[in-house]
C-alpha positions, 0 to 999 in steps of 0.5 A: 131779327135772326138768332145770330144777330141777337147773339151778336147784339147781346154780346157786344161791348160798348167801349167809349163810343164804338161797339167792339164787334170782334168780341161779339163775333167771337162769342156768336161763333162760339154759340154756333159751334156749341149748337153744331156740337149739341145737334149732330143730327141736323145738317148745316143748312138746318142749323143755318136756318135755325140760327138765321145765318148762312150755311157758309158761316156755319161751315166756316165756324166748324172749320174755325173750331175744328168740329168734324162730322162724318161725311157721305151716305152714312152721315147722321144728318143725312140718315135723319132726312131720308127717314 
């Protein structure tokens, strides 16, 4: 099972008979945001592989929380990959 699914499952709340997915999704997105901020040397692709989700989701979460990174040749993640 992927880390993203584990996070969502752990943060899900049961209300009556149904599982409240919105709050667990919010908490999972916050976990991805924290991971993006904590590891600026990793590319979104590597973060997605580690979290077990898509690169699109990682970039969507970055946009959602306004987490900006340097782009282009001097980006820290790209320098790390080149070495």
